[in-house]
N, C-alpha and C positions, 0 to 999 in steps of 0.2 A: 420578175424575179422574186419579189418579198410575197407575192401572192402566191405562189408555190411554196414558199416554205411555210405559210401560215392558212393552206389552204385545206379544209377537209370537210366533209359532208356530214349533214343533220338528216335524220329521217323523220322528225317530229316538227310541228308546228306550234309548238308551246310557246308561250310569251318568254319566258326566261331565255330559251332558243333562240329568239328572235332577235332578244337584245346581245346574246352572246355573239351571234352571227353577225349583226351591224358592229358590234366593237373589233372582230377580227377585219371585217372590211374596210372599217377605218384605219386601223392598226397596218394593214398591209398598203393602204392608200400612203399614208404617213410616214412609213418607215423609211423610203428613200429620200426624203425632205430632212428628217432627222439624221440620216447617217450624212447626207452634204453637209447640213449644220456641224455636225461634228467634225468632219474632216477639215471644213474650211477653217474653223476654230484652231484645231490642231496644227494645220499649215500655216497659220498667221503666225501662233507659237515659234514654231520651226523656224520662219522665216526671221523672226526677230533675232533669236539666238544666232543665227548665220549671220545677220548684217552685224549684230553690236560685237560678236564675239570671233568670228571665224573669218568673216570674208580678208582676204588680202586687201590693204588701204594704201593706195598711193596718191590718190587725186579724190577718192570718192565715187569715180564715175560708177565700177563694180557694183559697189555697195547699192548706189541708188538704183541700180538698174532690178534688184531684186522685185521679184512679182509673185503674186497667189492669184492663179485664174481657176474658177470653180467650172468644171465641165459636167454639168447635171445629166446631161444626156447618156452620159458614159457612168456616172456615177464616182466621177473622181476628181482630184485638185489639183493642178500641175503648179510645182514650185520651178522658177526658172531665174537665172541670172544672165543679162546680157541678151541684146536682140538684134537682130539683124547682122550687120558687120561687127558687132562687138561678141555675138556668141561665140567666135572661134576663141577670142581674148579669154572668156571666162571659161570656157572648155579646158583650155591650156593653162589660165592658174588652178583650176582646180583639180587636174590630173599630175601634174608636174612636181615629184614630189623634190625634187632638187632646188627649185626656186629658195629663196631663203627672204621672209619676210620679217620686219620689227614687227607688224601688227598682222594676225592672222596666218593662213597658210592653206595647204592643199586639202581637198574632201572638205571643203567649209560648208557642204550643203549635205552631201552623203553622211558625214559623222552624227550633226543634230537629228538627220532623220532617223538613223538606226539608233540614236541615244534615247529617242522620245517614240519609240515603237509601241512599248505599252502603254504609255499613257493616252495613245492614240486608242487602244482597247477598252481603258477605262473611261474616257470621254463618250466613246461611241455606246456603251453600256449606259451610262448615267443618261445620255441623251435619248435613249430608247425608251427608258424605264419613264419618261414625261409624258 
């Protein structure tokens, strides 16, 4: 994908053109890694917000189940709460707006993701400039 975005042809063999070509190839190779690094850092921040401020807390099991798992092969990061049998509970707590909690509430993951979407764009741009 990155190679398609950065690919272009040179018709000359001059030294400076070769340096530019090498830099473009390096950028194409490094871009997915940099994008994953930015995505993972952003996701960790979102997960922290969700765990500290948003997840309903009764015993702490739901909060403790929050995970950020990178998937570099698909250039994405997965954020989740609950696994196995606890997944149904996590979804129910996330989606049911009728539950009343002293701490946390519904949409405990969706809201921090949406609120921080612009921050991801800034983090990605910063990482790609490195």
